[in-house]
C-alpha positions as CSV (number, residue, x, y, z in Angstrom):
1,M,120.2,101.9,119.0
2,R,116.6,102.9,119.5
3,L,114.5,103.7,116.4
4,F,113.8,107.3,117.3
5,S,116.9,108.3,119.3
6,L,118.8,108.9,116.0
7,I,117.2,112.4,115.7
8,D,116.1,112.9,119.3
9,L,112.4,112.2,118.6
10,K,111.6,109.6,121.3
11,N,110.1,111.9,124.0
12,R,108.0,113.9,121.6
13,F,106.8,110.7,119.9
14,V,105.7,109.2,123.3
15,K,103.9,112.4,124.3
16,N,102.1,112.6,120.9
17,V,101.0,109.0,121.1
18,V,99.8,109.3,124.7
19,S,97.9,112.5,124.0
20,N,96.4,111.0,120.9
21,Y,95.0,108.1,123.0
22,L,93.5,110.4,125.5
23,G,91.8,112.3,122.7
24,F,90.7,109.0,121.2
25,A,89.2,108.0,124.6
26,V,87.1,111.2,124.8
27,N,85.8,110.8,121.2
28,A,85.1,107.1,121.7
29,V,83.1,107.6,124.9
30,V,81.1,110.5,123.3
31,T,80.3,108.4,120.2
32,L,79.4,105.3,122.2
33,L,76.9,107.3,124.3
34,L,75.6,109.7,121.7
35,T,74.9,107.3,118.8
36,P,72.2,105.2,120.5
37,F,70.7,108.4,122.1
38,L,70.4,110.0,118.6
39,I,69.0,106.8,117.0
40,R,66.3,106.6,119.7
41,S,65.5,110.3,119.8
42,L,65.6,111.1,116.0
43,G,64.4,107.8,114.6
44,T,66.0,105.5,112.1
45,A,65.2,107.7,109.1
46,T,66.3,111.0,110.5
47,F,69.5,109.5,111.9
48,G,70.2,108.0,108.5
49,A,69.7,111.5,106.9
50,W,72.1,112.9,109.5
51,I,74.8,110.4,108.5
52,L,74.1,111.2,104.8
53,L,74.6,114.9,105.4
54,N,77.9,114.2,107.2
55,T,78.9,112.2,104.1
56,I,78.0,115.2,101.9
57,L,80.1,117.4,104.2
58,A,83.0,115.1,103.6
59,Y,82.6,115.5,99.8
60,F,82.4,119.3,100.1
61,R,85.7,119.1,101.9
62,L,87.3,117.6,98.7
63,L,87.2,121.2,97.3
64,E,90.3,121.8,99.4
65,L,92.0,119.9,96.5
66,G,94.5,118.1,98.8
67,I,95.9,121.1,100.5
68,M,95.9,119.6,104.0
69,P,98.5,116.8,103.4
70,A,100.6,119.2,101.4
71,V,100.7,121.6,104.3
72,I,101.7,118.8,106.7
73,R,104.5,117.7,104.4
74,Y,106.0,121.2,103.9
75,V,105.5,122.5,107.4
76,S,107.2,119.4,108.9
77,L,110.0,119.7,106.3
78,Y,110.6,123.4,106.9
79,K,110.4,122.9,110.7
80,A,113.1,120.2,110.4
81,R,115.3,122.8,108.6
82,G,114.4,125.6,111.0
83,E,113.0,127.8,108.2
84,K,110.3,129.8,110.0
85,K,109.7,132.3,107.1
86,E,109.0,129.4,104.8
87,I,106.5,128.0,107.2
88,E,104.7,131.3,107.2
89,S,104.8,131.4,103.5
90,I,103.3,127.9,103.2
91,I,100.5,128.8,105.6
92,G,99.9,132.1,103.8
93,S,99.8,130.4,100.4
94,A,97.3,127.9,101.7
95,V,95.1,130.6,103.3
96,L,95.0,132.5,100.0
97,F,94.1,129.3,98.1
98,L,91.3,128.5,100.5
99,F,89.8,132.0,100.2
100,L,89.4,131.3,96.5
101,V,88.0,127.8,97.2
102,S,85.5,129.3,99.6
103,I,84.1,131.6,96.8
104,I,83.9,128.6,94.4
105,T,82.0,126.6,97.1
106,I,78.9,128.8,97.1
107,P,77.6,127.8,93.7
108,V,78.5,124.2,94.4
109,I,76.3,124.4,97.6
110,Y,73.5,125.8,95.5
111,L,73.7,123.0,92.9
112,A,73.9,120.3,95.7
113,A,70.8,121.8,97.4
114,E,68.9,122.1,94.2
115,F,69.6,118.8,92.6
116,G,71.2,116.6,95.3
117,P,67.9,115.5,97.1
118,R,66.6,114.1,93.7
119,F,69.2,111.4,93.7
120,F,68.4,110.0,97.1
121,N,65.5,107.8,98.3
122,L,64.1,110.3,100.9
123,A,60.6,108.8,101.0
124,D,60.8,108.3,104.8
125,A,62.5,111.6,105.5
126,D,61.6,115.3,105.4
127,Q,62.8,116.4,101.9
128,A,62.2,120.1,102.4
129,L,64.2,120.0,105.6
130,F,67.0,118.1,103.8
131,V,67.4,120.9,101.3
132,K,67.9,123.5,104.1
133,A,70.3,121.1,105.8
134,I,72.5,120.9,102.7
135,W,72.8,124.7,102.6
136,L,73.9,124.7,106.3
137,I,76.3,121.8,105.9
138,G,77.9,123.6,102.9
139,L,78.5,126.7,105.0
140,A,80.0,124.4,107.7
141,A,82.3,123.0,105.0
142,V,83.7,126.5,104.3
143,L,84.6,127.0,107.9
144,S,86.1,123.5,108.0
145,Y,88.5,124.3,105.2
146,F,90.4,126.7,107.4
147,A,90.0,124.5,110.6
148,R,91.6,121.6,108.7
149,L,94.4,123.8,107.3
150,F,95.4,124.7,110.9
151,F,95.0,121.1,111.9
152,A,97.6,120.3,109.3
153,V,99.9,123.0,110.8
154,F,99.6,121.3,114.2
155,E,100.5,118.0,112.7
156,G,103.4,119.5,110.8
157,Y,104.7,120.8,114.2
158,Q,103.9,117.4,115.7
159,R,102.0,119.1,118.5
160,F,99.3,116.4,118.9
161,D,98.9,117.2,122.6
162,L,97.5,120.7,121.8
163,L,95.6,119.2,118.9
164,N,93.9,116.7,121.1
165,I,93.0,119.4,123.7
166,C,91.3,121.3,121.0
167,S,89.5,118.3,119.6
168,A,88.4,116.8,122.9
169,S,87.1,120.1,124.3
170,G,85.2,120.7,121.0
171,T,83.7,117.2,121.1
172,L,82.6,117.6,124.7
173,L,81.0,121.0,124.0
174,M,79.2,119.6,120.9
175,A,78.0,116.5,122.9
176,G,76.5,118.6,125.7
177,L,74.7,121.0,123.4
178,T,73.4,118.0,121.3
179,V,71.8,116.3,124.2
180,V,70.2,119.6,125.5
181,F,68.8,120.6,122.1
182,V,67.6,117.1,121.1
183,I,65.8,116.6,124.4
184,K,64.1,120.0,123.8
185,G,62.8,118.6,120.5
186,Y,65.1,120.2,118.0
187,G,66.2,118.0,115.2
188,L,68.4,117.9,112.1
189,L,69.0,121.6,111.6
190,A,70.0,122.1,115.3
191,L,72.5,119.2,114.9
192,I,74.1,121.0,111.9
193,L,74.3,124.3,113.7
194,I,76.0,122.7,116.7
195,L,78.4,121.0,114.3
196,T,79.2,124.4,112.7
197,G,79.7,125.9,116.2
198,Q,82.2,123.1,117.0
199,I,84.1,123.8,113.8
200,A,84.2,127.5,114.6
201,Y,85.4,126.9,118.1
202,E,88.2,124.6,117.0
203,L,89.2,127.1,114.3
204,L,89.6,129.9,116.8
205,F,91.5,127.7,119.2
206,K,94.0,126.7,116.5
207,V,94.5,130.3,115.2
208,V,95.3,131.5,118.8
209,V,97.8,128.7,119.5
210,I,99.6,129.1,116.1
211,R,99.9,132.8,116.6
212,V,100.8,132.9,120.3
213,L,102.7,129.6,121.0
214,F,104.2,128.8,117.6
215,Q,104.7,132.6,117.0
216,V,103.9,132.1,113.3
217,R,102.0,134.8,111.4
218,I,98.8,133.8,109.5
219,T,98.3,136.1,106.6
220,P,97.7,135.6,102.8
221,F,100.3,138.4,102.3
222,A,103.0,135.9,103.2
223,A,102.2,133.8,100.2
224,D,104.7,133.5,97.3
225,R,104.7,131.9,93.9
226,R,107.3,129.3,94.8
227,N,105.5,127.8,97.7
228,I,102.1,128.1,95.9
229,S,103.7,126.0,93.1
230,R,105.0,123.5,95.7
231,L,101.6,123.2,97.3
232,R,99.9,122.8,94.0
233,G,102.3,120.1,92.9
234,F,101.9,118.0,96.0
235,S,98.3,118.8,96.6
236,F,97.2,117.6,93.2
237,Y,98.1,114.1,94.0
238,A,97.0,114.5,97.6
239,F,93.6,115.6,96.2
240,L,93.4,112.5,94.1
241,T,94.2,110.4,97.2
242,D,91.5,112.3,99.1
243,V,89.0,111.7,96.4
244,A,89.9,108.0,96.4
245,L,89.7,107.7,100.2
246,N,86.3,109.5,100.3
247,I,85.0,107.1,97.6
248,S,86.3,104.1,99.5
249,H,85.1,105.3,102.9
250,K,82.1,107.4,102.2
251,I,80.6,106.3,98.8
252,D,78.8,103.4,100.5
253,T,76.5,105.8,102.2
254,L,75.7,107.6,98.9
255,V,75.1,104.3,97.1
256,I,72.7,103.1,99.9
257,G,70.9,106.5,99.9
258,I,70.3,106.2,96.1
259,F,69.3,102.6,95.8
260,M,67.7,101.9,99.2
261,P,65.6,103.8,101.8
262,V,67.6,106.4,103.7
263,S,66.8,104.4,106.9
264,A,69.0,101.6,105.7
265,I,72.0,103.9,106.2
266,T,71.4,103.6,110.0
267,F,71.9,99.8,109.9
268,Y,75.1,100.2,107.9
269,E,76.4,103.0,110.0
270,I,76.0,100.9,113.2
271,S,78.3,98.3,111.8
272,T,80.9,100.6,110.2
273,K,81.0,102.8,113.4
274,L,81.6,99.7,115.6
275,S,84.3,98.3,113.4
276,G,85.7,101.8,112.9
277,F,86.4,102.0,116.7
278,L,89.0,99.3,116.1
279,E,90.8,101.3,113.4
280,K,90.6,104.4,115.5
281,L,92.3,102.5,118.3
282,T,95.5,102.5,116.2
283,D,95.1,106.0,114.7
284,P,96.6,107.8,117.7
285,L,99.8,105.8,117.1
286,V,99.8,105.7,113.3
287,D,98.8,109.4,112.8
288,T,102.2,110.4,114.2
289,F,104.0,108.4,111.4
290,F,103.4,110.8,108.5
291,P,105.3,113.8,109.9
292,L,107.8,111.5,111.5
293,A,108.5,109.7,108.2
294,S,108.9,113.1,106.6
295,E,111.6,114.1,109.2
296,L,113.4,110.7,108.9
297,H,113.4,111.0,105.1
298,T,114.7,114.5,105.2
299,A,117.5,113.4,107.6
300,D,118.3,110.5,105.2
301,Q,117.7,107.8,107.9
302,A,116.9,104.8,105.7
303,E,117.3,102.3,108.5
304,S,114.9,104.1,110.7
305,L,112.3,104.1,108.0
306,R,112.6,100.4,107.6
307,K,112.2,99.9,111.4
308,L,109.3,102.3,111.4
309,L,107.6,100.2,108.6
310,L,108.1,96.9,110.4
311,E,107.5,97.9,114.0
312,G,104.6,100.3,113.2
313,T,102.8,97.7,111.2
314,K,103.4,94.9,113.7
315,I,102.3,97.0,116.8
316,S,99.3,98.5,115.1
317,L,98.0,95.2,113.9
318,L,98.6,93.5,117.3
319,L,96.7,96.4,118.9
320,V,93.6,95.8,116.9
321,T,93.7,92.0,116.9
322,P,92.0,91.5,120.4
323,G,89.2,93.7,119.2
324,L,88.8,91.8,116.0
325,I,88.5,88.6,117.9
326,I,86.0,89.8,120.5
327,F,83.9,91.6,117.9
328,S,83.8,88.4,115.8
329,W,82.7,86.2,118.7
330,Y,80.4,88.7,120.5
331,G,79.3,90.9,117.6
332,A,75.5,90.2,118.0
333,D,75.7,90.8,121.7
334,I,77.7,94.1,121.3
335,I,75.1,95.5,118.8
336,R,72.3,94.4,121.1
337,W,73.8,96.1,124.1
338,W,74.7,99.2,122.2
339,V,71.6,100.1,120.2
340,G,69.0,97.3,120.7
341,E,67.8,93.9,119.4
342,D,66.0,95.4,116.4
343,Y,69.3,96.3,114.7
344,V,71.2,93.0,115.1
345,G,69.7,91.1,112.1
346,Q,70.7,93.6,109.4
347,S,73.8,95.1,111.0
348,L,75.7,91.9,112.1
349,P,76.6,90.5,108.6
350,I,78.0,93.9,107.7
351,L,80.0,94.0,110.9
352,Y,81.7,90.7,110.0
353,V,82.6,92.0,106.5
354,F,84.0,95.3,107.9
355,L,86.1,93.5,110.5
356,G,88.1,92.2,107.5
357,V,88.2,95.7,105.9
358,I,89.6,97.2,109.2
359,A,92.2,94.4,109.5
360,L,93.4,95.2,105.9
361,S,93.3,99.0,106.6
362,V,95.4,98.7,109.7
363,L,97.8,96.4,108.0
364,D,98.5,99.1,105.4
365,S,98.2,102.1,107.6
366,T,101.9,102.5,108.5
367,A,103.0,102.0,104.9
368,S,100.5,104.6,103.6
369,R,102.0,107.2,106.0
370,I,105.5,106.3,105.0
371,L,104.6,106.8,101.3
372,L,103.2,110.3,102.1
373,G,106.2,111.2,104.3
374,T,108.7,110.2,101.7
375,G,106.9,112.1,99.0
376,R,105.6,109.0,97.1
377,I,102.3,110.9,96.7
378,K,101.9,109.9,93.0
379,F,101.9,106.2,93.8
380,A,99.7,106.7,96.8
381,A,97.2,108.6,94.6
382,A,97.3,105.9,91.9
383,I,96.7,102.9,94.1
384,S,94.0,104.8,96.1
385,L,92.2,105.6,92.8
386,V,92.3,102.0,91.6
387,A,90.9,100.8,94.9
388,A,88.2,103.6,94.9
389,V,87.0,102.9,91.3
390,S,86.9,99.2,92.0
391,N,85.0,99.8,95.3
392,L,82.4,102.0,93.5
393,T,82.0,99.7,90.6
394,L,81.5,96.6,92.8
395,S,79.2,98.4,95.2
396,L,76.9,99.5,92.3
397,I,76.9,96.0,90.9
398,L,76.4,94.1,94.1
399,V,73.9,96.5,95.9
400,K,71.1,95.6,93.4
401,K,71.3,91.9,94.2
402,Y,72.7,91.6,97.7
403,G,71.7,95.0,99.3
404,L,73.7,96.2,102.2
405,I,76.0,93.2,102.3
406,G,76.8,93.7,98.7
407,V,77.9,97.3,99.3
408,A,80.2,96.0,102.2
409,L,81.8,93.4,99.9
410,G,82.4,96.1,97.4
411,T,84.7,97.7,99.9
412,L,86.4,94.5,101.2
413,I,87.5,93.0,97.8
414,P,89.5,96.0,96.5
415,A,91.1,96.6,99.9
416,A,92.4,93.0,100.0
417,V,93.9,93.2,96.5
418,C,95.4,96.6,96.7
419,N,96.8,96.5,100.2
420,L,98.2,93.0,100.3
421,F,99.6,92.7,96.8
422,I,100.4,96.3,95.7
423,S,100.8,98.9,98.4
424,L,102.7,96.9,101.0
425,P,105.1,95.3,98.5
426,Y,105.9,98.7,97.0
427,T,106.5,100.3,100.4
428,C,108.8,97.4,101.3
429,S,110.7,97.9,98.0
430,I,111.3,101.6,98.5
431,T,112.5,101.1,102.1
432,G,114.7,98.1,101.2
433,T,112.6,95.7,103.3
434,P,112.5,92.0,102.1
435,I,108.8,91.4,101.5
436,L,108.6,87.7,102.5
437,A,110.5,88.4,105.7
438,F,108.3,91.3,106.4
439,Y,105.1,89.3,106.1
440,L,106.5,86.5,108.2
441,K,107.5,88.9,111.0
442,I,104.1,90.5,110.8
443,F,101.8,87.5,110.5
444,L,103.5,85.1,112.9
445,P,102.8,87.1,116.1
446,V,99.3,88.1,114.8
447,G,98.5,84.5,113.9
448,L,99.6,83.2,117.3
449,T,97.5,85.9,119.0
450,A,94.4,85.2,116.9
451,G,94.7,81.4,117.0
452,G,95.4,81.3,120.7
453,S,92.6,83.7,121.5
454,L,90.0,81.7,119.6
455,L,91.0,78.5,121.2
456,L,90.9,80.1,124.6
457,I,87.4,81.6,124.1
458,A,86.1,78.3,122.6
459,A,87.4,76.3,125.6
460,T,86.0,78.6,128.3
461,S,82.8,79.9,126.7
462,D,80.5,77.7,128.7
463,L,82.0,78.6,132.1
464,F,80.2,81.8,132.7
465,P,76.5,82.4,133.7
466,N,75.8,85.2,131.2
467,R,77.2,86.7,128.0
468,A,78.2,90.0,129.5
469,L,80.5,88.4,132.1
470,S,81.8,86.1,129.5
471,C,82.6,88.9,127.1
472,A,84.3,90.9,129.9
473,V,86.5,88.0,131.0
474,H,87.4,87.0,127.5
475,T,88.4,90.6,126.6
476,F,90.7,90.6,129.6
477,L,92.2,87.2,128.7
478,V,92.7,88.0,125.0
479,A,94.3,91.4,125.9
480,G,96.6,89.5,128.3
481,L,97.6,87.0,125.6
482,T,98.3,89.9,123.2
483,L,100.6,91.5,125.8
484,L,102.5,88.1,126.1
485,V,103.0,88.0,122.4
486,I,104.2,91.5,122.3
487,N,106.6,90.7,125.1
488,R,107.9,87.7,123.2
489,F,108.1,89.1,119.7
490,I,108.6,92.8,120.0
491,L,110.3,93.7,123.3
492,P,113.2,91.3,122.8
493,E,114.0,92.9,119.4
494,R,114.0,96.4,121.0
495,K,116.2,95.3,123.8
496,S,118.6,93.8,121.3
497,R,118.8,97.1,119.4
498,D,119.2,99.0,122.7
499,S,122.3,96.9,123.4
500,C,124.0,97.9,120.1
501,P,126.7,100.6,120.3
C-alpha cells in the first residue's frame, strides 16, 4: 500500500512537489544572477548593509508572535474536517491580531532606527542612509505580516501550485526592477522600495485567490474568542520556535555586524547563500510535510507517519548529497566563477563549515515538520531555543578569536548535538520508529553515495583539460550514482509496499 493512498493524497502531493521545484528554480536562477550583479554594482560594504537590513526585517517579522505556523496547523485541520466557517474564523482572528501587531510595530521601528545603527560597525557604510533604510524596512515588515498570514492559508490548503505562481511572478518582477534601478544609479533605498512593492503585489495576489478560488471571507469580524485562544496557545510556542530559528539562522549577520566591519557580512553571505541552495533544493519536497503530517495525524494514520519520517528523511538527504560532494571538491572554483577570485580566501572556509550545517539541517527537516504537524510544538520550541542560545553563546565567544569561521562554528556545533541526539530520537520515539534501525536505513545509502562519489571524483579528476569541464562531468556522474542508490534502496521498498493488499 502506498504511503499517501491511504487518504487519497498522492496526486496532490506530486503536484505540490513539482510546483515547488519550479518555484525553486525561478528563485535559484534569480539569486544566482542577481547576487554577483549587486555585489559589483553596490560594492562590498553596501551589499553587506543590504543583507543586514534583510536580517533586521526577519527580526521585525518575529512580532507576528508565531501566528503563521498556527494558521497552517488549524487551516489544514479544519479543511480536513470540511469546516469552512472555522477556517474563516481562524483567518479573521489572525487578521485582527495582526492589526494590533501592526500598531505596536511603529514604536519598535522608531527605536530600531534611533538606536540600532549604534550597535553596528558602519564605518564603511552610509550611516544616515542606514537609518532611513530601517524605517522603510520596518514598514515593509508590516505589509509582510499579512502577506505571510495568507501564505500560511495557502499552505494549509496545500495549494503550493498557486503559491509558487505568486512567489515566482513576484520574484521576477522584483529582479527586473532591481536591475533597472541599480543600473540607473539608485542604491539601498530603491532596493527596499522594490522589496516593499514585491510584498504588496504578493499580498494582493493571495487575497484575490483566497476570496475568489477558495471562496473564503477575509474579515476580522469573523474572529471569535475560541479560535483566538487556540491561535494564542499554539502560536506562543511557534513564536518561541521562530525566535530560536531566527537566532540560529540570522544572528550570525548581527554578530558580524557588531564585532566586524559590515563589509565582512558579504563574505559570510556568499558562503551561506551557496550552501543554502542545497537546503532549498529539498525545501520544495519537505515544505509539503507539515500540512501533510497534520492531516495524517488527524486521520490517525500512525503507520503513514512512520513511513513519512523514514522516506522523507532518506530522500531529502539523498537529494542534497551530490551537491554536498561537488561543493566540497569544487568550492573554491564555484565561488570564483560566481563572484570572483577576491572572495575565495575568506568565503571558502565558511562554505566548508556550512556544508556540515546544511547536511544536519536536511537530516532533521522531515522530523521537524512532523513535530509541528502532530502538535508537538512545545518540544520543537524547547529544542530550538536550546540550539539558538548555544549558537548565540558560541558565536559571541568564538568571533573575537576566530572571526568569521568562529561564527560559523557557533552554528555547526549546536546543530550537530541537537539534531542528531535530541530531535531525531524524540521524533522516532513518538512515531514508534526504532532509532538504530532508522539511522541505519538513512546513513547506509547516503554513505554509499558519498563514498562512491569521492572515489569516482578522485580517480578521474586528472582526465579533464579544465576545471569547468571536470566539475560538469563529475556533477553528472555523482547525480547518476545517486539515482542508482535510490533505485537500489528506495524504489524496491516502494514496490514491495505496492504489492501488499
